[in-house]
TORKOL-4160 file (C-alpha; in steps of 0.2 Angstrom, whole numbers, padded with zeros to 4 digits, m for minus):
461
<pt num="1" X="0347" Y="0523" Z="0497"/>
<pt num="2" X="0339" Y="0532" Z="0511"/>
<pt num="3" X="0343" Y="0551" Z="0509"/>
<pt num="4" X="0345" Y="0552" Z="0528"/>
<pt num="5" X="0359" Y="0539" Z="0531"/>
<pt num="6" X="0371" Y="0547" Z="0544"/>
<pt num="7" X="0390" Y="0545" Z="0541"/>
<pt num="8" X="0405" Y="0550" Z="0552"/>
<pt num="9" X="0421" Y="0552" Z="0543"/>
<pt num="10" X="0439" Y="0553" Z="0550"/>
<pt num="11" X="0457" Y="0552" Z="0542"/>
<pt num="12" X="0466" Y="0559" Z="0528"/>
<pt num="13" X="0452" Y="0558" Z="0515"/>
<pt num="14" X="0439" Y="0566" Z="0527"/>
<pt num="15" X="0437" Y="0583" Z="0517"/>
<pt num="16" X="0435" Y="0575" Z="0500"/>
<pt num="17" X="0424" Y="0561" Z="0506"/>
<pt num="18" X="0413" Y="0573" Z="0516"/>
<pt num="19" X="0410" Y="0583" Z="0500"/>
<pt num="20" X="0407" Y="0567" Z="0490"/>
<pt num="21" X="0395" Y="0558" Z="0502"/>
<pt num="22" X="0386" Y="0574" Z="0506"/>
<pt num="23" X="0383" Y="0577" Z="0487"/>
<pt num="24" X="0375" Y="0560" Z="0486"/>
<pt num="25" X="0362" Y="0562" Z="0500"/>
<pt num="26" X="0372" Y="0556" Z="0515"/>
<pt num="27" X="0371" Y="0566" Z="0531"/>
<pt num="28" X="0388" Y="0570" Z="0539"/>
<pt num="29" X="0388" Y="0570" Z="0558"/>
<pt num="30" X="0400" Y="0572" Z="0572"/>
<pt num="31" X="0413" Y="0582" Z="0561"/>
<pt num="32" X="0430" Y="0587" Z="0566"/>
<pt num="33" X="0434" Y="0605" Z="0569"/>
<pt num="34" X="0443" Y="0608" Z="0552"/>
<pt num="35" X="0428" Y="0601" Z="0543"/>
<pt num="36" X="0416" Y="0613" Z="0552"/>
<pt num="37" X="0427" Y="0627" Z="0547"/>
<pt num="38" X="0429" Y="0622" Z="0529"/>
<pt num="39" X="0411" Y="0618" Z="0525"/>
<pt num="40" X="0404" Y="0633" Z="0536"/>
<pt num="41" X="0388" Y="0624" Z="0540"/>
<pt num="42" X="0379" Y="0616" Z="0554"/>
<pt num="43" X="0382" Y="0598" Z="0557"/>
<pt num="44" X="0372" Y="0586" Z="0568"/>
<pt num="45" X="0380" Y="0576" Z="0583"/>
<pt num="46" X="0368" Y="0562" Z="0581"/>
<pt num="47" X="0374" Y="0544" Z="0581"/>
<pt num="48" X="0381" Y="0538" Z="0564"/>
<pt num="49" X="0374" Y="0524" Z="0554"/>
<pt num="50" X="0391" Y="0521" Z="0546"/>
<pt num="51" X="0408" Y="0526" Z="0553"/>
<pt num="52" X="0422" Y="0529" Z="0539"/>
<pt num="53" X="0440" Y="0529" Z="0544"/>
<pt num="54" X="0457" Y="0528" Z="0535"/>
<pt num="55" X="0466" Y="0512" Z="0535"/>
<pt num="56" X="0482" Y="0512" Z="0546"/>
<pt num="57" X="0493" Y="0512" Z="0530"/>
<pt num="58" X="0482" Y="0526" Z="0522"/>
<pt num="59" X="0480" Y="0516" Z="0506"/>
<pt num="60" X="0461" Y="0516" Z="0508"/>
<pt num="61" X="0446" Y="0517" Z="0520"/>
<pt num="62" X="0436" Y="0505" Z="0531"/>
<pt num="63" X="0417" Y="0508" Z="0534"/>
<pt num="64" X="0407" Y="0500" Z="0549"/>
<pt num="65" X="0389" Y="0502" Z="0552"/>
<pt num="66" X="0372" Y="0498" Z="0545"/>
<pt num="67" X="0374" Y="0510" Z="0531"/>
<pt num="68" X="0391" Y="0503" Z="0526"/>
<pt num="69" X="0384" Y="0494" Z="0510"/>
<pt num="70" X="0377" Y="0510" Z="0504"/>
<pt num="71" X="0393" Y="0520" Z="0507"/>
<pt num="72" X="0403" Y="0506" Z="0499"/>
<pt num="73" X="0393" Y="0509" Z="0482"/>
<pt num="74" X="0398" Y="0527" Z="0483"/>
<pt num="75" X="0416" Y="0523" Z="0486"/>
<pt num="76" X="0417" Y="0510" Z="0473"/>
<pt num="77" X="0411" Y="0523" Z="0460"/>
<pt num="78" X="0425" Y="0536" Z="0464"/>
<pt num="79" X="0436" Y="0530" Z="0449"/>
<pt num="80" X="0440" Y="0515" Z="0439"/>
<pt num="81" X="0454" Y="0509" Z="0451"/>
<pt num="82" X="0444" Y="0509" Z="0467"/>
<pt num="83" X="0441" Y="0491" Z="0473"/>
<pt num="84" X="0429" Y="0488" Z="0487"/>
<pt num="85" X="0424" Y="0472" Z="0497"/>
<pt num="86" X="0413" Y="0466" Z="0511"/>
<pt num="87" X="0423" Y="0460" Z="0526"/>
<pt num="88" X="0418" Y="0442" Z="0532"/>
<pt num="89" X="0426" Y="0446" Z="0549"/>
<pt num="90" X="0414" Y="0461" Z="0552"/>
<pt num="91" X="0417" Y="0471" Z="0568"/>
<pt num="92" X="0406" Y="0465" Z="0582"/>
<pt num="93" X="0404" Y="0447" Z="0575"/>
<pt num="94" X="0405" Y="0433" Z="0587"/>
<pt num="95" X="0413" Y="0417" Z="0582"/>
<pt num="96" X="0416" Y="0399" Z="0589"/>
<pt num="97" X="0434" Y="0397" Z="0583"/>
<pt num="98" X="0448" Y="0385" Z="0584"/>
<pt num="99" X="0466" Y="0391" Z="0590"/>
<pt num="100" X="0477" Y="0387" Z="0575"/>
<pt num="101" X="0493" Y="0392" Z="0583"/>
<pt num="102" X="0501" Y="0403" Z="0597"/>
<pt num="103" X="0516" Y="0414" Z="0599"/>
<pt num="104" X="0523" Y="0424" Z="0614"/>
<pt num="105" X="0509" Y="0437" Z="0612"/>
<pt num="106" X="0493" Y="0428" Z="0608"/>
<pt num="107" X="0484" Y="0415" Z="0598"/>
<pt num="108" X="0479" Y="0414" Z="0580"/>
<pt num="109" X="0461" Y="0409" Z="0577"/>
<pt num="110" X="0452" Y="0402" Z="0562"/>
<pt num="111" X="0438" Y="0413" Z="0556"/>
<pt num="112" X="0435" Y="0404" Z="0540"/>
<pt num="113" X="0440" Y="0417" Z="0526"/>
<pt num="114" X="0450" Y="0427" Z="0538"/>
<pt num="115" X="0462" Y="0423" Z="0552"/>
<pt num="116" X="0460" Y="0432" Z="0568"/>
<pt num="117" X="0473" Y="0437" Z="0582"/>
<pt num="118" X="0468" Y="0434" Z="0601"/>
<pt num="119" X="0480" Y="0444" Z="0612"/>
<pt num="120" X="0483" Y="0434" Z="0628"/>
<pt num="121" X="0478" Y="0451" Z="0637"/>
<pt num="122" X="0461" Y="0449" Z="0629"/>
<pt num="123" X="0456" Y="0433" Z="0637"/>
<pt num="124" X="0456" Y="0427" Z="0655"/>
<pt num="125" X="0458" Y="0409" Z="0651"/>
<pt num="126" X="0473" Y="0399" Z="0646"/>
<pt num="127" X="0472" Y="0394" Z="0627"/>
<pt num="128" X="0483" Y="0382" Z="0617"/>
<pt num="129" X="0483" Y="0375" Z="0599"/>
<pt num="130" X="0467" Y="0365" Z="0596"/>
<pt num="131" X="0456" Y="0374" Z="0609"/>
<pt num="132" X="0439" Y="0380" Z="0604"/>
<pt num="133" X="0436" Y="0398" Z="0610"/>
<pt num="134" X="0421" Y="0410" Z="0608"/>
<pt num="135" X="0428" Y="0427" Z="0602"/>
<pt num="136" X="0422" Y="0443" Z="0595"/>
<pt num="137" X="0430" Y="0454" Z="0582"/>
<pt num="138" X="0434" Y="0471" Z="0590"/>
<pt num="139" X="0447" Y="0478" Z="0577"/>
<pt num="140" X="0444" Y="0473" Z="0559"/>
<pt num="141" X="0458" Y="0474" Z="0547"/>
<pt num="142" X="0458" Y="0477" Z="0528"/>
<pt num="143" X="0461" Y="0462" Z="0517"/>
<pt num="144" X="0477" Y="0469" Z="0509"/>
<pt num="145" X="0485" Y="0472" Z="0526"/>
<pt num="146" X="0497" Y="0459" Z="0534"/>
<pt num="147" X="0488" Y="0461" Z="0551"/>
<pt num="148" X="0474" Y="0451" Z="0557"/>
<pt num="149" X="0458" Y="0456" Z="0564"/>
<pt num="150" X="0459" Y="0457" Z="0583"/>
<pt num="151" X="0447" Y="0447" Z="0593"/>
<pt num="152" X="0442" Y="0447" Z="0611"/>
<pt num="153" X="0434" Y="0435" Z="0623"/>
<pt num="154" X="0424" Y="0449" Z="0631"/>
<pt num="155" X="0408" Y="0454" Z="0621"/>
<pt num="156" X="0404" Y="0472" Z="0618"/>
<pt num="157" X="0392" Y="0482" Z="0607"/>
<pt num="158" X="0401" Y="0497" Z="0599"/>
<pt num="159" X="0392" Y="0512" Z="0594"/>
<pt num="160" X="0398" Y="0530" Z="0589"/>
<pt num="161" X="0393" Y="0538" Z="0606"/>
<pt num="162" X="0392" Y="0523" Z="0617"/>
<pt num="163" X="0400" Y="0505" Z="0619"/>
<pt num="164" X="0391" Y="0492" Z="0630"/>
<pt num="165" X="0403" Y="0479" Z="0638"/>
<pt num="166" X="0396" Y="0462" Z="0643"/>
<pt num="167" X="0407" Y="0459" Z="0658"/>
<pt num="168" X="0395" Y="0461" Z="0673"/>
<pt num="169" X="0405" Y="0476" Z="0680"/>
<pt num="170" X="0398" Y="0492" Z="0685"/>
<pt num="171" X="0407" Y="0508" Z="0679"/>
<pt num="172" X="0399" Y="0525" Z="0678"/>
<pt num="173" X="0416" Y="0534" Z="0675"/>
<pt num="174" X="0417" Y="0546" Z="0660"/>
<pt num="175" X="0398" Y="0547" Z="0658"/>
<pt num="176" X="0391" Y="0563" Z="0651"/>
<pt num="177" X="0380" Y="0573" Z="0663"/>
<pt num="178" X="0365" Y="0571" Z="0653"/>
<pt num="179" X="0366" Y="0552" Z="0654"/>
<pt num="180" X="0358" Y="0553" Z="0671"/>
<pt num="181" X="0342" Y="0559" Z="0663"/>
<pt num="182" X="0340" Y="0545" Z="0651"/>
<pt num="183" X="0326" Y="0533" Z="0653"/>
<pt num="184" X="0335" Y="0518" Z="0646"/>
<pt num="185" X="0348" Y="0508" Z="0655"/>
<pt num="186" X="0360" Y="0495" Z="0650"/>
<pt num="187" X="0353" Y="0477" Z="0651"/>
<pt num="188" X="0359" Y="0467" Z="0666"/>
<pt num="189" X="0377" Y="0461" Z="0665"/>
<pt num="190" X="0381" Y="0476" Z="0653"/>
<pt num="191" X="0390" Y="0492" Z="0657"/>
<pt num="192" X="0390" Y="0508" Z="0646"/>
<pt num="193" X="0407" Y="0517" Z="0641"/>
<pt num="194" X="0403" Y="0534" Z="0633"/>
<pt num="195" X="0414" Y="0542" Z="0620"/>
<pt num="196" X="0421" Y="0559" Z="0621"/>
<pt num="197" X="0409" Y="0565" Z="0608"/>
<pt num="198" X="0395" Y="0561" Z="0620"/>
<pt num="199" X="0400" Y="0576" Z="0631"/>
<pt num="200" X="0394" Y="0588" Z="0617"/>
<pt num="201" X="0379" Y="0578" Z="0611"/>
<pt num="202" X="0361" Y="0582" Z="0615"/>
<pt num="203" X="0349" Y="0572" Z="0626"/>
<pt num="204" X="0340" Y="0565" Z="0611"/>
<pt num="205" X="0356" Y="0559" Z="0603"/>
<pt num="206" X="0362" Y="0551" Z="0619"/>
<pt num="207" X="0345" Y="0543" Z="0621"/>
<pt num="208" X="0345" Y="0536" Z="0603"/>
<pt num="209" X="0362" Y="0530" Z="0604"/>
<pt num="210" X="0359" Y="0520" Z="0620"/>
<pt num="211" X="0343" Y="0513" Z="0614"/>
<pt num="212" X="0351" Y="0507" Z="0598"/>
<pt num="213" X="0365" Y="0499" Z="0608"/>
<pt num="214" X="0353" Y="0491" Z="0621"/>
<pt num="215" X="0343" Y="0483" Z="0607"/>
<pt num="216" X="0358" Y="0476" Z="0599"/>
<pt num="217" X="0364" Y="0470" Z="0616"/>
<pt num="218" X="0348" Y="0461" Z="0619"/>
<pt num="219" X="0349" Y="0453" Z="0602"/>
<pt num="220" X="0367" Y="0447" Z="0607"/>
<pt num="221" X="0361" Y="0440" Z="0624"/>
<pt num="222" X="0348" Y="0430" Z="0615"/>
<pt num="223" X="0360" Y="0423" Z="0602"/>
<pt num="224" X="0373" Y="0419" Z="0615"/>
<pt num="225" X="0361" Y="0410" Z="0626"/>
<pt num="226" X="0353" Y="0400" Z="0612"/>
<pt num="227" X="0369" Y="0395" Z="0604"/>
<pt num="228" X="0379" Y="0383" Z="0615"/>
<pt num="229" X="0397" Y="0378" Z="0608"/>
<pt num="230" X="0395" Y="0362" Z="0598"/>
<pt num="231" X="0414" Y="0360" Z="0593"/>
<pt num="232" X="0409" Y="0365" Z="0575"/>
<pt num="233" X="0422" Y="0378" Z="0570"/>
<pt num="234" X="0423" Y="0391" Z="0562"/>
<pt num="235" X="0405" Y="0396" Z="0566"/>
<pt num="236" X="0397" Y="0413" Z="0566"/>
<pt num="237" X="0387" Y="0414" Z="0582"/>
<pt num="238" X="0381" Y="0432" Z="0579"/>
<pt num="239" X="0383" Y="0444" Z="0564"/>
<pt num="240" X="0392" Y="0459" Z="0567"/>
<pt num="241" X="0390" Y="0477" Z="0560"/>
<pt num="242" X="0392" Y="0477" Z="0541"/>
<pt num="243" X="0410" Y="0481" Z="0538"/>
<pt num="244" X="0417" Y="0485" Z="0521"/>
<pt num="245" X="0434" Y="0491" Z="0514"/>
<pt num="246" X="0439" Y="0502" Z="0499"/>
<pt num="247" X="0456" Y="0502" Z="0492"/>
<pt num="248" X="0460" Y="0517" Z="0482"/>
<pt num="249" X="0471" Y="0517" Z="0467"/>
<pt num="250" X="0481" Y="0532" Z="0460"/>
<pt num="251" X="0467" Y="0539" Z="0449"/>
<pt num="252" X="0455" Y="0538" Z="0463"/>
<pt num="253" X="0467" Y="0548" Z="0474"/>
<pt num="254" X="0467" Y="0562" Z="0461"/>
<pt num="255" X="0449" Y="0561" Z="0459"/>
<pt num="256" X="0447" Y="0564" Z="0478"/>
<pt num="257" X="0460" Y="0579" Z="0476"/>
<pt num="258" X="0447" Y="0587" Z="0465"/>
<pt num="259" X="0433" Y="0585" Z="0478"/>
<pt num="260" X="0444" Y="0592" Z="0491"/>
<pt num="261" X="0450" Y="0606" Z="0480"/>
<pt num="262" X="0432" Y="0612" Z="0478"/>
<pt num="263" X="0431" Y="0615" Z="0497"/>
<pt num="264" X="0449" Y="0621" Z="0501"/>
<pt num="265" X="0466" Y="0624" Z="0494"/>
<pt num="266" X="0473" Y="0607" Z="0488"/>
<pt num="267" X="0489" Y="0604" Z="0479"/>
<pt num="268" X="0490" Y="0592" Z="0465"/>
<pt num="269" X="0494" Y="0575" Z="0472"/>
<pt num="270" X="0488" Y="0579" Z="0490"/>
<pt num="271" X="0481" Y="0562" Z="0494"/>
<pt num="272" X="0494" Y="0553" Z="0484"/>
<pt num="273" X="0508" Y="0561" Z="0494"/>
<pt num="274" X="0499" Y="0559" Z="0511"/>
<pt num="275" X="0496" Y="0540" Z="0507"/>
<pt num="276" X="0514" Y="0537" Z="0504"/>
<pt num="277" X="0522" Y="0543" Z="0520"/>
<pt num="278" X="0516" Y="0550" Z="0536"/>
<pt num="279" X="0530" Y="0562" Z="0537"/>
<pt num="280" X="0524" Y="0571" Z="0521"/>
<pt num="281" X="0507" Y="0576" Z="0529"/>
<pt num="282" X="0514" Y="0591" Z="0538"/>
<pt num="283" X="0524" Y="0596" Z="0522"/>
<pt num="284" X="0508" Y="0595" Z="0512"/>
<pt num="285" X="0498" Y="0605" Z="0524"/>
<pt num="286" X="0512" Y="0619" Z="0524"/>
<pt num="287" X="0513" Y="0619" Z="0505"/>
<pt num="288" X="0494" Y="0621" Z="0504"/>
<pt num="289" X="0494" Y="0635" Z="0517"/>
<pt num="290" X="0506" Y="0646" Z="0506"/>
<pt num="291" X="0501" Y="0642" Z="0488"/>
<pt num="292" X="0485" Y="0640" Z="0478"/>
<pt num="293" X="0488" Y="0621" Z="0474"/>
<pt num="294" X="0490" Y="0623" Z="0455"/>
<pt num="295" X="0502" Y="0612" Z="0445"/>
<pt num="296" X="0507" Y="0594" Z="0442"/>
<pt num="297" X="0510" Y="0581" Z="0454"/>
<pt num="298" X="0528" Y="0585" Z="0461"/>
<pt num="299" X="0536" Y="0567" Z="0459"/>
<pt num="300" X="0553" Y="0573" Z="0460"/>
<pt num="301" X="0551" Y="0584" Z="0475"/>
<pt num="302" X="0542" Y="0571" Z="0484"/>
<pt num="303" X="0554" Y="0557" Z="0480"/>
<pt num="304" X="0570" Y="0567" Z="0483"/>
<pt num="305" X="0563" Y="0572" Z="0500"/>
<pt num="306" X="0555" Y="0556" Z="0506"/>
<pt num="307" X="0562" Y="0543" Z="0493"/>
<pt num="308" X="0564" Y="0532" Z="0484"/>
<pt num="309" X="0580" Y="0537" Z="0474"/>
<pt num="310" X="0595" Y="0528" Z="0467"/>
<pt num="311" X="0602" Y="0516" Z="0480"/>
<pt num="312" X="0586" Y="0515" Z="0490"/>
<pt num="313" X="0578" Y="0498" Z="0494"/>
<pt num="314" X="0559" Y="0496" Z="0490"/>
<pt num="315" X="0546" Y="0482" Z="0492"/>
<pt num="316" X="0535" Y="0477" Z="0478"/>
<pt num="317" X="0517" Y="0476" Z="0485"/>
<pt num="318" X="0507" Y="0466" Z="0472"/>
<pt num="319" X="0488" Y="0468" Z="0476"/>
<pt num="320" X="0475" Y="0456" Z="0470"/>
<pt num="321" X="0457" Y="0461" Z="0465"/>
<pt num="322" X="0450" Y="0449" Z="0479"/>
<pt num="323" X="0458" Y="0461" Z="0492"/>
<pt num="324" X="0474" Y="0453" Z="0498"/>
<pt num="325" X="0491" Y="0459" Z="0495"/>
<pt num="326" X="0507" Y="0449" Z="0491"/>
<pt num="327" X="0524" Y="0456" Z="0494"/>
<pt num="328" X="0535" Y="0450" Z="0479"/>
<pt num="329" X="0551" Y="0454" Z="0488"/>
<pt num="330" X="0562" Y="0469" Z="0490"/>
<pt num="331" X="0574" Y="0476" Z="0477"/>
<pt num="332" X="0587" Y="0490" Z="0475"/>
<pt num="333" X="0583" Y="0506" Z="0465"/>
<pt num="334" X="0598" Y="0505" Z="0452"/>
<pt num="335" X="0591" Y="0520" Z="0441"/>
<pt num="336" X="0581" Y="0535" Z="0445"/>
<pt num="337" X="0572" Y="0547" Z="0433"/>
<pt num="338" X="0565" Y="0562" Z="0442"/>
<pt num="339" X="0551" Y="0562" Z="0429"/>
<pt num="340" X="0543" Y="0547" Z="0438"/>
<pt num="341" X="0553" Y="0531" Z="0434"/>
<pt num="342" X="0563" Y="0519" Z="0444"/>
<pt num="343" X="0572" Y="0503" Z="0439"/>
<pt num="344" X="0572" Y="0490" Z="0453"/>
<pt num="345" X="0584" Y="0475" Z="0453"/>
<pt num="346" X="0581" Y="0459" Z="0463"/>
<pt num="347" X="0593" Y="0444" Z="0464"/>
<pt num="348" X="0582" Y="0428" Z="0461"/>
<pt num="349" X="0584" Y="0412" Z="0471"/>
<pt num="350" X="0586" Y="0396" Z="0461"/>
<pt num="351" X="0573" Y="0383" Z="0460"/>
<pt num="352" X="0556" Y="0382" Z="0451"/>
<pt num="353" X="0551" Y="0391" Z="0436"/>
<pt num="354" X="0546" Y="0409" Z="0431"/>
<pt num="355" X="0527" Y="0410" Z="0431"/>
<pt num="356" X="0521" Y="0411" Z="0413"/>
<pt num="357" X="0538" Y="0410" Z="0405"/>
<pt num="358" X="0540" Y="0392" Z="0409"/>
<pt num="359" X="0559" Y="0393" Z="0411"/>
<pt num="360" X="0570" Y="0387" Z="0425"/>
<pt num="361" X="0575" Y="0399" Z="0439"/>
<pt num="362" X="0594" Y="0398" Z="0440"/>
<pt num="363" X="0607" Y="0404" Z="0452"/>
<pt num="364" X="0613" Y="0421" Z="0447"/>
<pt num="365" X="0597" Y="0427" Z="0438"/>
<pt num="366" X="0592" Y="0445" Z="0440"/>
<pt num="367" X="0575" Y="0453" Z="0439"/>
<pt num="368" X="0575" Y="0470" Z="0432"/>
<pt num="369" X="0559" Y="0480" Z="0434"/>
<pt num="370" X="0554" Y="0497" Z="0427"/>
<pt num="371" X="0541" Y="0506" Z="0437"/>
<pt num="372" X="0534" Y="0522" Z="0430"/>
<pt num="373" X="0522" Y="0532" Z="0441"/>
<pt num="374" X="0504" Y="0532" Z="0434"/>
<pt num="375" X="0506" Y="0518" Z="0421"/>
<pt num="376" X="0494" Y="0504" Z="0419"/>
<pt num="377" X="0508" Y="0491" Z="0416"/>
<pt num="378" X="0526" Y="0488" Z="0420"/>
<pt num="379" X="0539" Y="0476" Z="0413"/>
<pt num="380" X="0551" Y="0464" Z="0422"/>
<pt num="381" X="0566" Y="0458" Z="0412"/>
<pt num="382" X="0574" Y="0442" Z="0418"/>
<pt num="383" X="0593" Y="0441" Z="0414"/>
<pt num="384" X="0604" Y="0426" Z="0417"/>
<pt num="385" X="0621" Y="0427" Z="0425"/>
<pt num="386" X="0629" Y="0429" Z="0408"/>
<pt num="387" X="0619" Y="0445" Z="0405"/>
<pt num="388" X="0608" Y="0437" Z="0392"/>
<pt num="389" X="0589" Y="0441" Z="0392"/>
<pt num="390" X="0579" Y="0425" Z="0397"/>
<pt num="391" X="0562" Y="0433" Z="0395"/>
<pt num="392" X="0551" Y="0448" Z="0399"/>
<pt num="393" X="0535" Y="0448" Z="0409"/>
<pt num="394" X="0524" Y="0463" Z="0407"/>
<pt num="395" X="0511" Y="0465" Z="0421"/>
<pt num="396" X="0495" Y="0474" Z="0418"/>
<pt num="397" X="0489" Y="0483" Z="0434"/>
<pt num="398" X="0480" Y="0498" Z="0441"/>
<pt num="399" X="0491" Y="0514" Z="0439"/>
<pt num="400" X="0508" Y="0511" Z="0448"/>
<pt num="401" X="0511" Y="0522" Z="0463"/>
<pt num="402" X="0530" Y="0523" Z="0469"/>
<pt num="403" X="0529" Y="0526" Z="0488"/>
<pt num="404" X="0545" Y="0529" Z="0498"/>
<pt num="405" X="0546" Y="0511" Z="0505"/>
<pt num="406" X="0536" Y="0502" Z="0492"/>
<pt num="407" X="0529" Y="0501" Z="0474"/>
<pt num="408" X="0510" Y="0498" Z="0474"/>
<pt num="409" X="0497" Y="0493" Z="0462"/>
<pt num="410" X="0483" Y="0480" Z="0460"/>
<pt num="411" X="0486" Y="0466" Z="0448"/>
<pt num="412" X="0473" Y="0464" Z="0434"/>
<pt num="413" X="0477" Y="0446" Z="0430"/>
<pt num="414" X="0480" Y="0448" Z="0411"/>
<pt num="415" X="0498" Y="0449" Z="0406"/>
<pt num="416" X="0509" Y="0449" Z="0391"/>
<pt num="417" X="0525" Y="0439" Z="0389"/>
<pt num="418" X="0540" Y="0440" Z="0377"/>
<pt num="419" X="0550" Y="0424" Z="0377"/>
<pt num="420" X="0569" Y="0424" Z="0374"/>
<pt num="421" X="0566" Y="0418" Z="0355"/>
<pt num="422" X="0555" Y="0434" Z="0352"/>
<pt num="423" X="0538" Y="0425" Z="0354"/>
<pt num="424" X="0525" Y="0437" Z="0361"/>
<pt num="425" X="0511" Y="0428" Z="0371"/>
<pt num="426" X="0496" Y="0436" Z="0380"/>
<pt num="427" X="0490" Y="0426" Z="0396"/>
<pt num="428" X="0477" Y="0425" Z="0409"/>
<pt num="429" X="0462" Y="0433" Z="0401"/>
<pt num="430" X="0452" Y="0419" Z="0408"/>
<pt num="431" X="0457" Y="0424" Z="0426"/>
<pt num="432" X="0452" Y="0442" Z="0422"/>
<pt num="433" X="0435" Y="0436" Z="0416"/>
<pt num="434" X="0433" Y="0425" Z="0432"/>
<pt num="435" X="0437" Y="0441" Z="0443"/>
<pt num="436" X="0423" Y="0450" Z="0434"/>
<pt num="437" X="0411" Y="0436" Z="0436"/>
<pt num="438" X="0415" Y="0435" Z="0455"/>
<pt num="439" X="0412" Y="0454" Z="0456"/>
<pt num="440" X="0430" Y="0458" Z="0461"/>
<pt num="441" X="0433" Y="0468" Z="0445"/>
<pt num="442" X="0421" Y="0480" Z="0437"/>
<pt num="443" X="0418" Y="0478" Z="0418"/>
<pt num="444" X="0424" Y="0496" Z="0416"/>
<pt num="445" X="0441" Y="0491" Z="0424"/>
<pt num="446" X="0442" Y="0475" Z="0415"/>
<pt num="447" X="0439" Y="0484" Z="0398"/>
<pt num="448" X="0453" Y="0496" Z="0403"/>
<pt num="449" X="0465" Y="0481" Z="0407"/>
<pt num="450" X="0461" Y="0472" Z="0391"/>
<pt num="451" X="0464" Y="0488" Z="0381"/>
<pt num="452" X="0481" Y="0490" Z="0390"/>
<pt num="453" X="0486" Y="0472" Z="0387"/>
<pt num="454" X="0482" Y="0474" Z="0368"/>
<pt num="455" X="0492" Y="0490" Z="0367"/>
<pt num="456" X="0507" Y="0481" Z="0375"/>
<pt num="457" X="0505" Y="0465" Z="0365"/>
<pt num="458" X="0505" Y="0476" Z="0349"/>
<pt num="459" X="0521" Y="0486" Z="0354"/>
<pt num="460" X="0530" Y="0470" Z="0358"/>
<pt num="461" X="0526" Y="0460" Z="0342"/>
């Protein structure tokens, strides 16, 4: 890794990641005012080679830019339950794609491994199912999110200080005063839109930003001119900026707490609480302003203030190592232990069989799941309408996090079953092996999963 890769960071993990990445040789640029105050050092306003931002759900971060793969390696090493992926629908990538379907707001387009969303406001043409369109990814989305990458029929080059838009318009509004002194101009057919940070940047930084954007715009012009639509879809016409996503688990959040605490007062569970509920951010900031941050993670205080407690409804968000997230359904919290445990009950619909157990799903069946904050496994007990236990399924996963509206973890494939006759069975080790082979699960994380599965298997036997 180059020791001069420049990174811009925003979001709830900024302080921790600023310390972490700076310690690993990255140069932090364009800091927010709190970061300047906390680190009490000079930062450059130069263009970033990677921009890092918190995902909308605060569960992880996205990174966009040439240095994104280098940043990904550092993020993946934070702790054993950090998972990181390359996004096949990178920001700025241009595609020939087919409209798969439409709704009242826009169209869904096939991008191969991902499905994009084209708002009708992002295209001047009428589009319908089956049409072929040329679009660019302008807003990437994490793989675990329900949302789809947003695409646009207008092509642009996005950079931290300047964005070039390929629409033939002329627009000098919002340009920094120093922009008039630059020797470089946008290519014909492109216009520059400067960010607010450009007002405080020096002439060299503005010049470097515009030159880099112009080079990319010229490459894009060449690619678009040379690649006529052929009807073959989905097809990548132009590679975008490298885009990666890192999904933090519970242990990773506490590791980030340690990095933040080395810089400023940080209560135990700072990132865990902020990731769970946006309302909690102000409360965390208040607590840290009046205390020294010592103590245990205050599960009871957080859950009683923001949920969940007995009677609440929570979703079960079942993450997968490949990056996507499946919502298993919603259930009612029937029991609540302030030390960090909730029991969630779901009524099961009849039809089909229970995965692994191989028994029929019947009307009246109830799934009773015990979730404990921080545990690497959780059990689900399936009971029939008569109250008899039909089987128990123990899922091995990254440490459970009980957020106000959902329980979240990443499934690690290997599971342990206890059948109604008392037989104990361990399953899906092969799927875990395949995930390691595919690079979705580290060997360290897989070793932990196998160890947990063995302990559960021994306890149930």
